[in-house]
DOSELUM-581184 format. One record per atom (N, C-alpha, C): residue number from 1; residue in one letter; chain; x, z, y. Coordinates in steps of 0.2 Angstrom, whole numbers, always signed. Atoms other than C-alpha are relative to their C-alpha. Example, Ala and Ser with C-alpha at 12.3 -4.5 7.8 and 13.67 -1.06 7.14 Angstrom:
% DOSELUM-581184
1 / A / A / +4 / +0 / -6
1 / A / A / +62 / +39 / -22
1 / A / A / +4 / +0 / +6
2 / S / A / -4 / -1 / -6
2 / S / A / +68 / +36 / -5
2 / S / A / -4 / +3 / +5
END
This chain:
% DOSELUM-581184
1 / X / A / +1 / -3 / -7
1 / X / A / +642 / +453 / +494
1 / X / A / -7 / +2 / +2
2 / X / A / +7 / -2 / -2
2 / X / A / +623 / +452 / +495
2 / X / A / -3 / +4 / -6
3 / X / A / +3 / -3 / +6
3 / X / A / +620 / +460 / +478
3 / X / A / -3 / +7 / +2
4 / X / A / +2 / -7 / -2
4 / X / A / +619 / +477 / +486
4 / X / A / -6 / +0 / +4
5 / X / A / +6 / +1 / -4
5 / X / A / +605 / +471 / +496
5 / X / A / -6 / -3 / -4
6 / X / A / +6 / +2 / +4
6 / X / A / +594 / +466 / +482
6 / X / A / +0 / -8 / -2
7 / X / A / -1 / +7 / +2
7 / X / A / +600 / +448 / +480
7 / X / A / +4 / -1 / -7
8 / X / A / -3 / +1 / +6
8 / X / A / +605 / +441 / +463
8 / X / A / +8 / -3 / +1
9 / X / A / -7 / +2 / -1
9 / X / A / +623 / +437 / +459
9 / X / A / +1 / -8 / +2
10 / X / A / +0 / +7 / -2
10 / X / A / +620 / +418 / +460
10 / X / A / -1 / -1 / +8
11 / X / A / +1 / +1 / -7
11 / X / A / +612 / +420 / +477
11 / X / A / +5 / +2 / +4
12 / X / A / -5 / -2 / -4
12 / X / A / +626 / +430 / +483
12 / X / A / +6 / -5 / +0
13 / X / A / -6 / +5 / +1
13 / X / A / +639 / +417 / +477
13 / X / A / -2 / -6 / +5
14 / X / A / +2 / +6 / -4
14 / X / A / +629 / +403 / +486
14 / X / A / +1 / +2 / +7
15 / X / A / +0 / -1 / -7
15 / X / A / +628 / +412 / +502
15 / X / A / +8 / +1 / +2
16 / X / A / -7 / +0 / -2
16 / X / A / +647 / +416 / +502
16 / X / A / +3 / -6 / +0
17 / X / A / -3 / +7 / +0
17 / X / A / +651 / +398 / +498
17 / X / A / -1 / -3 / +7
18 / X / A / +3 / +3 / -6
18 / X / A / +641 / +393 / +513
18 / X / A / +3 / +3 / +7
19 / X / A / -2 / -3 / -7
19 / X / A / +647 / +406 / +526
19 / X / A / +7 / +0 / +1
20 / X / A / -7 / +0 / +0
20 / X / A / +665 / +404 / +522
20 / X / A / +3 / -7 / +2
21 / X / A / -2 / +6 / -2
21 / X / A / +665 / +386 / +528
21 / X / A / -4 / -2 / +6
22 / X / A / +4 / +2 / -6
22 / X / A / +660 / +379 / +545
22 / X / A / -3 / -7 / +0
23 / X / A / +3 / +7 / +1
23 / X / A / +650 / +364 / +539
23 / X / A / -6 / +1 / -5
24 / X / A / +5 / +1 / +5
24 / X / A / +634 / +360 / +530
24 / X / A / +3 / -3 / -7
25 / X / A / -2 / +2 / +7
25 / X / A / +636 / +357 / +511
25 / X / A / -6 / -3 / -4
26 / X / A / +6 / +2 / +5
26 / X / A / +626 / +347 / +498
26 / X / A / +1 / +4 / -6
27 / X / A / +0 / -4 / +6
27 / X / A / +622 / +354 / +481
27 / X / A / +6 / +0 / -4
28 / X / A / -5 / +1 / +5
28 / X / A / +636 / +346 / +472
28 / X / A / +6 / +4 / +3
29 / X / A / -6 / -4 / -3
29 / X / A / +649 / +354 / +484
29 / X / A / -1 / +8 / -1
30 / X / A / +2 / -7 / +1
30 / X / A / +640 / +371 / +483
30 / X / A / +2 / +2 / -7
31 / X / A / -2 / -1 / +7
31 / X / A / +642 / +370 / +464
31 / X / A / +7 / +2 / -1
32 / X / A / -7 / -1 / +0
32 / X / A / +660 / +368 / +466
32 / X / A / +3 / +6 / +3
33 / X / A / -3 / -6 / -4
33 / X / A / +663 / +381 / +479
33 / X / A / -2 / +7 / -2
34 / X / A / +4 / -6 / +2
34 / X / A / +651 / +394 / +472
34 / X / A / +1 / +2 / -7
35 / X / A / +0 / -2 / +7
35 / X / A / +653 / +393 / +453
35 / X / A / -6 / +1 / -3
36 / X / A / +7 / -1 / +3
36 / X / A / +634 / +393 / +451
36 / X / A / -1 / -7 / -4
37 / X / A / +2 / +6 / +4
37 / X / A / +629 / +381 / +437
37 / X / A / -4 / -5 / +3
38 / X / A / +4 / +5 / -3
38 / X / A / +622 / +364 / +442
38 / X / A / -7 / +1 / -2
39 / X / A / +7 / -1 / +2
39 / X / A / +607 / +368 / +432
39 / X / A / -4 / +5 / +4
40 / X / A / +3 / -5 / -3
40 / X / A / +604 / +383 / +442
40 / X / A / +0 / +0 / +8
41 / X / A / -1 / -1 / -7
41 / X / A / +609 / +379 / +460
41 / X / A / -6 / -2 / +4
42 / X / A / +6 / +2 / -4
42 / X / A / +593 / +370 / +466
42 / X / A / -5 / +6 / +0
43 / X / A / +4 / -6 / +1
43 / X / A / +583 / +385 / +460
43 / X / A / +2 / +6 / +5
44 / X / A / -3 / -5 / -4
44 / X / A / +595 / +397 / +469
44 / X / A / -1 / -2 / +7
45 / X / A / +0 / +2 / -7
45 / X / A / +595 / +387 / +485
45 / X / A / -8 / +0 / +2
46 / X / A / +7 / +0 / -2
46 / X / A / +576 / +386 / +485
46 / X / A / -2 / +8 / +1
47 / X / A / +1 / -7 / -1
47 / X / A / +575 / +405 / +483
47 / X / A / +3 / +3 / +7
48 / X / A / -4 / -2 / -6
48 / X / A / +588 / +408 / +497
48 / X / A / -4 / -3 / +6
49 / X / A / +4 / +3 / -5
49 / X / A / +578 / +396 / +508
49 / X / A / -6 / +4 / +2
50 / X / A / +6 / -4 / -1
50 / X / A / +562 / +406 / +505
50 / X / A / +1 / +7 / +3
51 / X / A / -2 / -7 / -2
51 / X / A / +571 / +422 / +509
51 / X / A / +3 / -1 / +7
52 / X / A / -3 / +0 / -7
52 / X / A / +577 / +415 / +526
52 / X / A / +7 / +0 / +0
53 / X / A / -7 / -1 / +0
53 / X / A / +595 / +416 / +521
53 / X / A / +4 / -7 / +0
54 / X / A / -3 / +6 / +0
54 / X / A / +599 / +397 / +520
54 / X / A / -5 / -5 / +4
55 / X / A / +4 / +5 / -4
55 / X / A / +594 / +383 / +532
55 / X / A / +1 / -7 / -4
56 / X / A / +0 / +7 / +3
56 / X / A / +590 / +365 / +525
56 / X / A / -1 / -5 / +5
57 / X / A / +1 / +6 / -4
57 / X / A / +591 / +348 / +532
57 / X / A / +1 / -6 / -4
58 / X / A / -1 / +6 / +4
58 / X / A / +590 / +330 / +526
58 / X / A / +3 / -5 / +5
59 / X / A / -4 / +5 / -4
59 / X / A / +603 / +317 / +533
59 / X / A / +2 / -6 / -4
60 / X / A / -2 / +6 / +4
60 / X / A / +604 / +299 / +527
60 / X / A / -2 / +1 / -8
61 / X / A / +2 / -1 / +7
61 / X / A / +594 / +304 / +511
61 / X / A / +4 / +5 / -4
62 / X / A / -4 / -5 / +3
62 / X / A / +606 / +318 / +508
62 / X / A / -2 / +7 / +2
63 / X / A / +2 / -6 / -2
63 / X / A / +600 / +336 / +507
63 / X / A / +6 / +5 / +1
64 / X / A / -6 / -4 / -2
64 / X / A / +612 / +348 / +516
64 / X / A / -3 / +7 / +1
65 / X / A / +2 / -7 / -1
65 / X / A / +612 / +367 / +517
65 / X / A / +5 / +3 / +4
66 / X / A / -4 / -4 / -4
66 / X / A / +619 / +379 / +529
66 / X / A / -2 / +7 / +0
67 / X / A / +2 / -7 / +1
67 / X / A / +619 / +398 / +529
67 / X / A / -3 / +3 / +7
68 / X / A / +2 / -3 / -6
68 / X / A / +610 / +409 / +541
68 / X / A / +6 / +4 / +3
69 / X / A / -6 / -3 / -3
69 / X / A / +623 / +415 / +554
69 / X / A / +1 / +7 / -2
70 / X / A / -1 / -6 / +2
70 / X / A / +631 / +431 / +549
70 / X / A / -3 / +6 / +4
71 / X / A / +3 / -5 / -5
71 / X / A / +625 / +441 / +564
71 / X / A / -7 / +0 / -1
72 / X / A / +7 / +0 / +1
72 / X / A / +608 / +435 / +561
72 / X / A / -2 / +3 / -7
73 / X / A / +1 / -3 / +6
73 / X / A / +609 / +439 / +543
73 / X / A / +0 / +8 / +0
74 / X / A / +0 / -8 / +0
74 / X / A / +614 / +457 / +546
74 / X / A / -6 / +3 / +4
75 / X / A / +6 / -2 / -4
75 / X / A / +600 / +459 / +559
75 / X / A / -6 / +0 / -5
76 / X / A / +5 / +1 / +5
76 / X / A / +588 / +452 / +546
76 / X / A / -1 / +5 / -5
77 / X / A / -1 / -5 / +5
77 / X / A / +594 / +463 / +532
77 / X / A / -2 / +7 / +2
78 / X / A / +2 / -7 / -3
78 / X / A / +592 / +479 / +543
78 / X / A / -7 / +0 / +1
79 / X / A / +7 / +0 / -1
79 / X / A / +575 / +474 / +548
79 / X / A / -4 / +0 / -6
80 / X / A / +3 / -1 / +7
80 / X / A / +570 / +471 / +530
80 / X / A / +0 / +7 / -3
81 / X / A / -1 / -6 / +3
81 / X / A / +577 / +487 / +525
81 / X / A / -5 / +5 / +3
82 / X / A / +5 / -5 / -4
82 / X / A / +567 / +497 / +539
82 / X / A / -7 / -2 / -2
83 / X / A / +7 / +2 / +2
83 / X / A / +551 / +487 / +534
83 / X / A / -1 / +3 / -7
84 / X / A / +1 / -3 / +7
84 / X / A / +554 / +492 / +516
84 / X / A / -1 / +8 / +0
85 / X / A / +1 / -7 / -1
85 / X / A / +556 / +510 / +521
85 / X / A / -7 / +2 / +2
86 / X / A / +7 / -2 / -3
86 / X / A / +540 / +510 / +531
86 / X / A / -5 / -1 / -5
87 / X / A / +5 / +1 / +5
87 / X / A / +530 / +502 / +517
87 / X / A / +0 / +5 / -6
88 / X / A / -1 / -5 / +5
88 / X / A / +537 / +515 / +505
88 / X / A / -4 / +6 / +2
89 / X / A / +3 / -6 / -3
89 / X / A / +531 / +529 / +516
89 / X / A / -7 / -1 / +0
90 / X / A / +7 / +1 / +0
90 / X / A / +514 / +521 / +517
90 / X / A / -3 / +0 / -7
91 / X / A / +3 / +0 / +6
91 / X / A / +512 / +519 / +499
91 / X / A / +0 / +7 / -3
92 / X / A / -1 / -7 / +2
92 / X / A / +518 / +537 / +496
92 / X / A / -6 / +4 / +3
93 / X / A / +5 / -3 / -3
93 / X / A / +505 / +543 / +509
93 / X / A / -7 / -2 / -3
94 / X / A / +7 / +3 / +2
94 / X / A / +491 / +532 / +502
94 / X / A / -1 / +3 / -7
95 / X / A / +1 / -2 / +7
95 / X / A / +494 / +538 / +484
95 / X / A / +0 / +8 / -1
96 / X / A / +0 / -8 / +1
96 / X / A / +496 / +557 / +488
96 / X / A / -7 / +2 / -1
97 / X / A / +7 / -2 / +1
97 / X / A / +481 / +565 / +481
97 / X / A / -1 / +7 / +3
98 / X / A / +1 / -6 / -3
98 / X / A / +473 / +578 / +491
98 / X / A / -4 / +5 / -4
99 / X / A / +3 / -5 / +5
99 / X / A / +468 / +594 / +481
99 / X / A / -6 / +3 / +4
100 / X / A / +6 / -3 / -4
100 / X / A / +450 / +597 / +487
100 / X / A / -4 / +4 / -5
101 / X / A / +3 / -4 / +5
101 / X / A / +447 / +608 / +472
101 / X / A / -2 / +7 / +4
102 / X / A / +2 / -6 / -2
102 / X / A / +438 / +625 / +476
102 / X / A / +3 / +6 / -4
103 / X / A / -3 / -5 / +4
103 / X / A / +448 / +640 / +470
103 / X / A / -3 / +7 / +2
104 / X / A / +3 / -6 / -1
104 / X / A / +441 / +657 / +468
104 / X / A / +5 / +6 / -1
105 / X / A / -5 / -6 / +0
105 / X / A / +451 / +674 / +470
105 / X / A / -4 / +6 / +1
106 / X / A / +3 / -7 / +0
106 / X / A / +446 / +692 / +467
106 / X / A / +5 / +5 / +2
107 / X / A / -4 / -6 / -1
107 / X / A / +453 / +709 / +472
107 / X / A / +3 / +0 / +7
108 / X / A / -1 / +0 / -7
108 / X / A / +456 / +714 / +490
108 / X / A / +8 / -1 / +1
109 / X / A / -7 / +1 / -1
109 / X / A / +475 / +715 / +489
109 / X / A / +3 / -7 / -1
110 / X / A / -2 / +7 / +1
110 / X / A / +477 / +698 / +482
110 / X / A / -3 / -5 / +5
111 / X / A / +2 / +4 / -5
111 / X / A / +466 / +691 / +495
111 / X / A / +4 / +1 / +7
112 / X / A / -4 / -2 / -6
112 / X / A / +475 / +700 / +509
112 / X / A / +7 / -4 / +0
113 / X / A / -7 / +3 / +1
113 / X / A / +492 / +693 / +502
113 / X / A / -1 / -8 / +1
114 / X / A / +1 / +7 / -1
114 / X / A / +485 / +675 / +502
114 / X / A / -2 / -1 / +7
115 / X / A / +2 / +1 / -7
115 / X / A / +478 / +677 / +520
115 / X / A / +7 / +0 / +4
116 / X / A / -7 / -1 / -3
116 / X / A / +496 / +683 / +525
116 / X / A / +4 / -7 / -1
117 / X / A / -4 / +6 / +2
117 / X / A / +504 / +668 / +516
117 / X / A / -2 / -6 / +4
118 / X / A / +3 / +6 / -3
118 / X / A / +492 / +655 / +524
118 / X / A / +2 / +1 / +8
119 / X / A / -2 / -1 / -7
119 / X / A / +496 / +663 / +542
119 / X / A / +7 / -2 / +1
120 / X / A / -7 / +2 / -1
120 / X / A / +514 / +661 / +539
120 / X / A / +1 / -7 / -1
121 / X / A / -2 / +7 / +1
121 / X / A / +513 / +643 / +533
121 / X / A / -3 / -4 / +6
122 / X / A / +4 / +4 / -5
122 / X / A / +502 / +638 / +548
122 / X / A / +5 / -4 / +5
123 / X / A / -4 / +4 / -4
123 / X / A / +510 / +624 / +559
123 / X / A / -3 / -2 / +7
124 / X / A / +4 / +2 / -6
124 / X / A / +497 / +620 / +572
124 / X / A / -5 / +4 / +3
125 / X / A / +6 / -4 / -3
125 / X / A / +482 / +631 / +573
125 / X / A / -2 / +5 / -6
126 / X / A / +3 / -6 / +4
126 / X / A / +474 / +647 / +566
126 / X / A / -7 / +2 / +3
127 / X / A / +6 / -2 / -2
127 / X / A / +456 / +651 / +566
127 / X / A / -1 / +6 / -5
128 / X / A / +1 / -6 / +4
128 / X / A / +452 / +669 / +560
128 / X / A / -6 / +4 / +3
129 / X / A / +6 / -4 / -1
129 / X / A / +436 / +678 / +559
129 / X / A / -1 / +6 / -5
130 / X / A / +0 / -6 / +4
130 / X / A / +434 / +696 / +553
130 / X / A / -1 / +6 / +3
131 / X / A / +1 / -6 / -3
131 / X / A / +432 / +714 / +556
131 / X / A / +7 / +2 / +3
132 / X / A / -6 / -2 / -4
132 / X / A / +444 / +723 / +568
132 / X / A / +5 / +3 / -4
133 / X / A / -5 / -3 / +4
133 / X / A / +453 / +733 / +555
133 / X / A / +3 / -5 / -4
134 / X / A / -3 / +5 / +5
134 / X / A / +456 / +718 / +544
134 / X / A / +5 / -4 / +4
135 / X / A / -4 / +5 / -4
135 / X / A / +462 / +707 / +558
135 / X / A / +7 / +4 / +3
136 / X / A / -6 / -3 / -3
136 / X / A / +474 / +721 / +565
136 / X / A / +5 / +1 / -5
137 / X / A / -5 / +0 / +5
137 / X / A / +483 / +721 / +548
137 / X / A / +5 / -6 / +1
138 / X / A / -4 / +6 / -1
138 / X / A / +489 / +703 / +553
138 / X / A / +2 / -1 / +7
139 / X / A / -1 / +1 / -7
139 / X / A / +490 / +706 / +572
139 / X / A / +7 / -2 / +2
140 / X / A / -6 / +1 / -2
140 / X / A / +508 / +706 / +574
140 / X / A / +2 / -8 / -2
141 / X / A / -2 / +7 / +2
141 / X / A / +510 / +689 / +564
141 / X / A / -4 / -5 / +5
142 / X / A / +4 / +5 / -4
142 / X / A / +496 / +681 / +574
142 / X / A / +3 / +0 / +7
143 / X / A / -3 / +0 / -7
143 / X / A / +504 / +686 / +591
143 / X / A / +6 / -4 / -1
144 / X / A / -6 / +4 / +1
144 / X / A / +520 / +679 / +584
144 / X / A / -1 / -7 / +0
145 / X / A / +2 / +7 / +1
145 / X / A / +512 / +663 / +579
145 / X / A / -2 / -3 / +7
146 / X / A / +2 / +2 / -6
146 / X / A / +504 / +661 / +596
146 / X / A / +6 / -1 / +5
147 / X / A / -6 / +1 / -5
147 / X / A / +521 / +664 / +605
147 / X / A / +4 / -6 / -2
148 / X / A / -4 / +6 / +2
148 / X / A / +528 / +650 / +594
148 / X / A / -4 / -7 / +2
149 / X / A / +3 / +6 / -3
149 / X / A / +515 / +638 / +602
149 / X / A / -6 / -2 / -5
150 / X / A / +6 / +2 / +4
150 / X / A / +502 / +638 / +588
150 / X / A / -6 / +3 / +3
151 / X / A / +6 / -2 / -3
151 / X / A / +484 / +639 / +594
151 / X / A / -4 / +5 / -5
152 / X / A / +3 / -5 / +4
152 / X / A / +476 / +655 / +588
152 / X / A / -7 / +2 / +3
153 / X / A / +7 / -2 / -3
153 / X / A / +457 / +658 / +590
153 / X / A / -2 / +6 / -5
154 / X / A / +2 / -6 / +4
154 / X / A / +450 / +675 / +584
154 / X / A / -7 / +2 / +2
155 / X / A / +7 / -3 / -1
155 / X / A / +432 / +681 / +582
155 / X / A / +0 / +7 / -4
156 / X / A / +0 / -7 / +3
156 / X / A / +432 / +700 / +579
156 / X / A / -6 / +4 / +0
157 / X / A / +5 / -5 / +0
157 / X / A / +419 / +712 / +574
157 / X / A / +2 / +7 / +1
158 / X / A / -3 / -6 / -2
158 / X / A / +424 / +727 / +583
158 / X / A / +6 / -1 / +5
159 / X / A / -5 / +2 / -5
159 / X / A / +437 / +728 / +597
159 / X / A / +7 / +1 / -3
160 / X / A / -7 / +0 / +1
160 / X / A / +456 / +725 / +595
160 / X / A / +4 / +0 / +6
161 / X / A / -5 / -1 / -5
161 / X / A / +470 / +729 / +606
161 / X / A / +5 / -6 / -1
162 / X / A / -4 / +6 / +2
162 / X / A / +479 / +712 / +607
162 / X / A / +2 / -4 / +6
163 / X / A / -2 / +5 / -6
163 / X / A / +489 / +700 / +619
163 / X / A / -2 / -7 / -2
164 / X / A / +2 / +7 / +2
164 / X / A / +481 / +685 / +610
164 / X / A / -5 / -3 / +6
165 / X / A / +4 / +3 / -6
165 / X / A / +473 / +673 / +623
165 / X / A / -7 / -2 / -2
166 / X / A / +6 / +2 / +2
166 / X / A / +458 / +668 / +613
166 / X / A / -4 / +4 / -5
167 / X / A / +3 / -5 / +5
167 / X / A / +448 / +683 / +606
167 / X / A / -7 / +1 / +3
168 / X / A / +7 / -1 / -1
168 / X / A / +429 / +684 / +605
168 / X / A / -2 / +6 / -4
169 / X / A / +1 / -6 / +4
169 / X / A / +423 / +701 / +601
169 / X / A / -8 / +2 / +0
170 / X / A / +7 / -2 / +2
170 / X / A / +406 / +706 / +593
170 / X / A / +0 / +7 / -1
171 / X / A / +1 / -7 / +1
171 / X / A / +400 / +723 / +595
171 / X / A / -7 / +1 / -3
172 / X / A / +6 / +1 / +4
172 / X / A / +386 / +725 / +582
172 / X / A / -5 / +5 / +3
173 / X / A / +5 / -4 / -2
173 / X / A / +369 / +732 / +587
173 / X / A / -1 / +6 / -5
174 / X / A / +1 / -6 / +4
174 / X / A / +365 / +749 / +581
174 / X / A / -5 / -1 / -6
175 / X / A / +5 / +1 / +5
175 / X / A / +350 / +743 / +572
175 / X / A / +1 / -6 / -5
176 / X / A / -2 / +6 / +5
176 / X / A / +359 / +728 / +563
176 / X / A / +1 / +3 / -7
177 / X / A / +0 / -3 / +7
177 / X / A / +356 / +732 / +545
177 / X / A / +3 / -6 / -5
178 / X / A / -2 / +5 / +5
178 / X / A / +362 / +715 / +538
178 / X / A / +7 / -2 / +1
179 / X / A / -7 / +2 / -1
179 / X / A / +380 / +714 / +545
179 / X / A / +4 / +2 / -6
180 / X / A / -4 / -1 / +6
180 / X / A / +392 / +712 / +530
180 / X / A / +7 / -2 / +2
181 / X / A / -7 / +2 / -1
181 / X / A / +411 / +712 / +529
181 / X / A / +1 / -6 / -3
182 / X / A / -2 / +7 / +2
182 / X / A / +418 / +695 / +528
182 / X / A / +6 / -2 / +4
183 / X / A / -5 / +3 / -4
183 / X / A / +433 / +685 / +534
183 / X / A / +0 / -8 / -1
184 / X / A / -1 / +7 / +1
184 / X / A / +436 / +667 / +537
184 / X / A / +7 / -2 / +3
185 / X / A / -7 / +2 / -2
185 / X / A / +454 / +660 / +539
185 / X / A / +0 / -8 / -1
186 / X / A / +0 / +7 / +1
186 / X / A / +456 / +641 / +543
186 / X / A / +7 / -2 / +3
187 / X / A / -7 / +2 / -2
187 / X / A / +474 / +634 / +544
187 / X / A / +1 / -7 / +2
188 / X / A / -2 / +7 / -1
188 / X / A / +479 / +618 / +553
188 / X / A / -6 / -5 / +0
189 / X / A / +6 / +4 / +1
189 / X / A / +461 / +612 / +552
189 / X / A / +0 / -4 / -7
190 / X / A / -1 / +3 / +6
190 / X / A / +466 / +608 / +534
190 / X / A / -2 / +4 / -6
191 / X / A / +2 / -4 / +5
191 / X / A / +462 / +622 / +523
191 / X / A / -3 / +7 / +2
192 / X / A / +4 / -6 / -2
192 / X / A / +450 / +637 / +523
192 / X / A / +0 / +5 / -6
193 / X / A / +1 / -5 / +4
193 / X / A / +449 / +654 / +515
193 / X / A / -6 / +4 / +2
194 / X / A / +6 / -4 / -2
194 / X / A / +432 / +663 / +515
194 / X / A / -1 / +5 / -5
195 / X / A / +1 / -5 / +4
195 / X / A / +430 / +680 / +508
195 / X / A / -5 / +5 / +2
196 / X / A / +5 / -4 / -2
196 / X / A / +416 / +692 / +507
196 / X / A / -1 / +5 / -6
197 / X / A / +1 / -5 / +5
197 / X / A / +410 / +707 / +497
197 / X / A / -7 / -1 / -4
198 / X / A / +5 / +0 / +5
198 / X / A / +399 / +706 / +482
198 / X / A / +0 / +5 / -5
199 / X / A / +1 / -6 / +5
199 / X / A / +393 / +721 / +472
199 / X / A / +6 / +5 / +2
200 / X / A / -5 / -4 / -2
200 / X / A / +406 / +731 / +482
200 / X / A / +7 / -2 / -1
201 / X / A / -7 / +3 / +1
201 / X / A / +421 / +720 / +477
201 / X / A / +1 / -6 / +4
202 / X / A / -2 / +6 / -3
202 / X / A / +430 / +707 / +487
202 / X / A / +0 / -6 / -4
203 / X / A / -1 / +6 / +3
203 / X / A / +429 / +689 / +482
203 / X / A / +1 / -5 / +5
204 / X / A / -2 / +6 / -5
204 / X / A / +436 / +673 / +490
204 / X / A / +0 / -6 / -3
205 / X / A / -1 / +7 / +2
205 / X / A / +436 / +655 / +489
205 / X / A / +6 / -3 / +5
206 / X / A / -5 / +3 / -4
206 / X / A / +451 / +644 / +495
206 / X / A / +0 / -7 / -2
207 / X / A / +0 / +8 / +1
207 / X / A / +451 / +625 / +497
207 / X / A / +2 / -4 / +6
208 / X / A / -2 / +5 / -5
208 / X / A / +457 / +610 / +506
208 / X / A / -6 / -5 / +1
209 / X / A / +6 / +5 / +0
209 / X / A / +440 / +601 / +504
209 / X / A / -2 / -1 / +7
210 / X / A / +1 / +1 / -7
210 / X / A / +437 / +593 / +521
210 / X / A / -7 / +2 / +2
211 / X / A / +7 / -2 / -2
211 / X / A / +418 / +595 / +520
211 / X / A / -1 / +8 / +1
212 / X / A / +1 / -7 / +0
212 / X / A / +420 / +614 / +517
212 / X / A / +4 / +3 / +6
213 / X / A / -4 / -2 / -5
213 / X / A / +434 / +615 / +530
213 / X / A / -4 / -1 / +7
214 / X / A / +4 / +1 / -6
214 / X / A / +422 / +607 / +543
214 / X / A / -6 / +5 / +0
215 / X / A / +5 / -5 / +0
215 / X / A / +408 / +618 / +538
215 / X / A / +2 / +7 / +2
216 / X / A / -2 / -6 / -2
216 / X / A / +417 / +634 / +540
216 / X / A / +3 / +0 / +7
217 / X / A / -2 / +1 / -7
217 / X / A / +425 / +628 / +556
217 / X / A / -6 / +1 / +5
218 / X / A / +6 / +0 / -4
218 / X / A / +407 / +625 / +563
218 / X / A / -3 / +7 / +0
219 / X / A / +3 / -7 / +1
219 / X / A / +402 / +642 / +556
219 / X / A / +3 / +5 / +5
220 / X / A / -4 / -4 / -5
220 / X / A / +416 / +650 / +566
220 / X / A / -2 / -1 / +7
221 / X / A / +2 / +1 / -7
221 / X / A / +411 / +642 / +582
221 / X / A / -7 / +2 / +1
222 / X / A / +7 / -3 / -1
222 / X / A / +393 / +646 / +579
222 / X / A / +0 / +8 / +1
223 / X / A / +0 / -7 / -1
223 / X / A / +398 / +664 / +578
223 / X / A / +3 / +2 / +7
224 / X / A / -3 / -1 / -7
224 / X / A / +409 / +663 / +594
224 / X / A / -6 / -2 / +5
225 / X / A / +5 / +2 / -5
225 / X / A / +394 / +654 / +603
225 / X / A / -5 / +6 / +1
226 / X / A / +6 / -5 / +1
226 / X / A / +381 / +667 / +597
226 / X / A / +3 / +6 / +3
227 / X / A / -3 / -6 / -3
227 / X / A / +393 / +681 / +602
227 / X / A / +0 / +0 / +8
228 / X / A / +0 / +0 / -8
228 / X / A / +395 / +675 / +620
228 / X / A / -7 / +0 / +3
229 / X / A / +7 / +0 / -3
229 / X / A / +377 / +671 / +622
229 / X / A / -3 / +7 / +0
230 / X / A / +3 / -7 / +0
230 / X / A / +372 / +689 / +616
230 / X / A / +4 / +4 / +5
231 / X / A / -3 / -5 / -5
231 / X / A / +385 / +697 / +627
231 / X / A / -3 / -1 / +7
232 / X / A / +3 / +1 / -6
232 / X / A / +378 / +688 / +642
232 / X / A / -7 / +1 / +1
233 / X / A / +7 / +0 / +0
233 / X / A / +360 / +688 / +638
233 / X / A / -4 / +4 / -5
234 / X / A / +3 / -4 / +6
234 / X / A / +358 / +701 / +624
234 / X / A / -6 / +4 / +2
235 / X / A / +6 / -5 / -2
235 / X / A / +347 / +713 / +634
235 / X / A / -6 / -4 / +1
236 / X / A / +6 / +4 / -1
236 / X / A / +335 / +700 / +639
236 / X / A / -3 / -3 / -7
237 / X / A / +3 / +3 / +7
237 / X / A / +334 / +692 / +621
237 / X / A / -3 / +6 / -4
238 / X / A / +2 / -6 / +4
238 / X / A / +332 / +709 / +613
238 / X / A / -7 / +2 / +2
239 / X / A / +7 / -2 / -2
239 / X / A / +316 / +712 / +623
239 / X / A / -5 / -5 / -3
240 / X / A / +5 / +5 / +3
240 / X / A / +308 / +697 / +614
240 / X / A / +0 / +2 / -8
241 / X / A / +0 / -3 / +7
241 / X / A / +303 / +705 / +597
241 / X / A / +2 / -6 / -5
242 / X / A / -2 / +5 / +5
242 / X / A / +304 / +688 / +588
242 / X / A / +7 / -2 / +0
243 / X / A / -7 / +1 / +0
243 / X / A / +321 / +684 / +594
243 / X / A / +4 / +6 / -3
244 / X / A / -4 / -6 / +2
244 / X / A / +327 / +702 / +591
244 / X / A / +0 / +0 / -8
245 / X / A / +1 / +0 / +7
245 / X / A / +320 / +700 / +573
245 / X / A / +5 / -5 / -3
246 / X / A / -5 / +5 / +3
246 / X / A / +330 / +684 / +570
246 / X / A / +7 / +2 / +0
247 / X / A / -7 / -2 / -1
247 / X / A / +346 / +690 / +577
247 / X / A / +2 / +6 / -5
248 / X / A / -2 / -6 / +5
248 / X / A / +346 / +706 / +566
248 / X / A / +0 / -2 / -7
249 / X / A / -1 / +3 / +7
249 / X / A / +344 / +695 / +551
249 / X / A / +6 / -4 / -1
250 / X / A / -6 / +4 / +1
250 / X / A / +360 / +686 / +554
250 / X / A / +5 / +4 / -3
251 / X / A / -6 / -4 / +3
251 / X / A / +375 / +691 / +544
251 / X / A / +6 / -2 / +3
252 / X / A / -6 / +2 / -4
252 / X / A / +387 / +682 / +555
252 / X / A / +6 / -2 / -5
END
């Protein structure tokens, strides 16, 4: 009866012998009723007692045994099962290795495809920084994701026509000679893709490394903050030659 719950055959036989009679039994009677060998019965009773399935008492120098009542045994087995499931999940989570390797990728269409796949896989949040024409290629999907309840934050260089709630727009200064095309995509605060142009060719890195995800997240909000500050106080700041020179060196 109890073997399917992880008990041995002898343990199951002892419990059945006890539960089917309404009185406590000594070891000799248990041997007769259960069929467990006398040489094994005390060890089996000890294990069942440790597992909380058998109660013990001494009366007139005689050791007696009684079963844990059936309803209580069922409740115990259910709780033990649930506890084991919880422990199993904990072990699985603890042993799951996080892939924090940094992967490199080249070629514009391949990078574009990976960005699209990451956006599709997002479940809680999307952070996207890039040029307007780049973002516009994914705009329908971004709007669909926001409609599903996913938090979408966009920093765009150049204006886009969008229904998205959180869009920060940078309009480059005409004298800005350092501004380069790039994109940052951060999904669920867990993985990041950063792409830029080197020698006229697109190159990207993709990783779940927590330090790099944190770095690029802060980089994104740095851009957002700087864009907002420039929008509100740009004319004043540009009057200062030193500040103007520093701002025009930024690549964003």
